[in-house]
C-alpha positions in Angstrom: 65.7 -78.0 -100.9 65.6 -81.1 -103.2 66.9 -84.2 -101.4 68.3 -87.2 -103.4 68.7 -90.7 -102.0 70.8 -92.9 -104.3 69.3 -96.2 -105.3 71.8 -99.2 -105.5 72.2 -100.4 -109.1 73.3 -104.0 -110.0 76.2 -102.4 -111.9 78.4 -99.5 -111.4 78.2 -97.2 -114.4 79.0 -93.6 -115.3 75.5 -92.4 -115.9 76.7 -89.4 -117.9 77.8 -91.7 -120.7 74.5 -93.6 -120.8 71.3 -93.0 -122.6 67.8 -94.5 -122.7 67.6 -97.0 -125.6 64.0 -98.4 -125.1 60.8 -97.5 -123.3 57.6 -99.6 -122.9 54.4 -98.5 -121.2 51.5 -100.8 -120.7 48.5 -100.2 -118.4 50.6 -98.1 -116.0 53.5 -100.6 -115.9 56.7 -99.3 -117.4 60.1 -100.7 -118.5 62.9 -98.4 -119.6 66.3 -99.7 -120.8 69.5 -97.8 -120.6 72.8 -98.4 -122.3 75.6 -99.6 -120.1 78.7 -97.6 -121.1 81.4 -100.0 -122.3 79.1 -103.0 -122.6 77.3 -103.2 -125.9 75.9 -106.7 -125.0 73.8 -105.6 -122.0 71.4 -102.9 -120.9 70.2 -101.8 -117.5 66.4 -102.3 -117.3 64.3 -100.2 -114.8 60.8 -101.5 -114.3 57.8 -100.5 -112.3 54.6 -102.6 -111.9 52.5 -99.6 -111.5 53.0 -95.9 -112.0 50.8 -92.8 -111.7 52.8 -90.1 -113.5 55.9 -90.3 -115.6 58.0 -87.6 -117.4 60.8 -88.0 -119.9 62.8 -84.9 -120.8 66.1 -83.8 -122.1 68.7 -83.3 -119.4 69.1 -79.6 -120.2 65.6 -78.5 -118.8 66.3 -80.5 -115.7 69.4 -78.5 -115.1 67.5 -75.2 -115.2 64.6 -76.6 -113.1 66.6 -77.7 -110.1 67.3 -75.0 -107.5 70.7 -74.0 -106.3 70.5 -76.2 -103.2 70.4 -80.0 -103.7 71.4 -82.5 -101.1 72.6 -86.1 -101.7 73.6 -86.0 -105.4 76.5 -88.5 -106.1 78.7 -88.0 -109.1 77.9 -90.4 -112.0 75.0 -91.9 -110.1 72.1 -93.0 -112.2 69.1 -93.7 -109.9 67.5 -91.8 -107.0 64.5 -91.6 -104.8 63.8 -87.9 -104.6 62.0 -85.7 -102.1 60.8 -82.1 -102.4 61.7 -81.8 -106.1 60.0 -79.2 -108.4 58.4 -82.1 -110.4 56.8 -83.5 -107.3 55.9 -80.0 -106.0 54.2 -79.1 -109.3 51.5 -81.9 -108.7 48.2 -80.7 -107.4 47.7 -80.7 -103.6 44.5 -82.9 -104.2 46.5 -85.5 -106.2 49.2 -85.6 -103.4 46.5 -86.0 -100.8 44.7 -88.8 -102.6 48.0 -90.6 -103.3 50.0 -90.2 -100.0 52.2 -93.2 -100.5 53.6 -92.2 -103.9 57.3 -91.7 -104.1 59.3 -89.8 -106.7 62.1 -91.7 -108.5 64.5 -90.2 -111.0 66.9 -91.7 -113.5 69.4 -89.4 -115.1 71.9 -90.0 -118.0 74.0 -87.5 -119.8 71.2 -86.9 -122.3 67.9 -87.4 -120.5 65.9 -87.8 -117.4 63.1 -90.2 -116.5 60.9 -89.1 -113.5 58.4 -91.6 -112.1 55.8 -91.2 -109.4 55.0 -94.7 -108.2 53.7 -96.6 -105.1 56.6 -99.0 -105.0 60.3 -98.9 -105.8 61.7 -99.9 -109.1 63.3 -103.2 -110.1 66.7 -102.7 -111.7 68.3 -105.6 -113.6 70.8 -106.3 -116.3 69.3 -107.7 -119.5 70.8 -108.6 -122.9 70.7 -105.6 -125.1 68.3 -107.3 -127.5 66.0 -108.7 -124.9 62.2 -108.4 -125.4 60.0 -107.1 -122.6 59.2 -109.5 -119.8 
């Protein structure tokens, strides 16, 4: 069974009405920006200092990938730490053994999903919609 643990966001937003509007990846560090529904001036930025594996996919394949039993999903929630998901379970046993402290994070909008395997939790912050990377 896949278990979801909601991550507190600096803003309440209906994730189903959002979408990823920018993605930057440099030497393992990533930043992804998501539109905040009803706020054209600001985006929600998710950043990781270091990642091992990322996956970006349309929301539709995610719907068919997840099993019938999921625990902890919250309506309209955007960010989760995830345990025992098919994406994590598809990684090789050797990889999981070598990287035992990795955690799986997932960010879902109405149109897409960003999965991240990282050693530390993400930083979520509100930034101006036209902000450059930090």
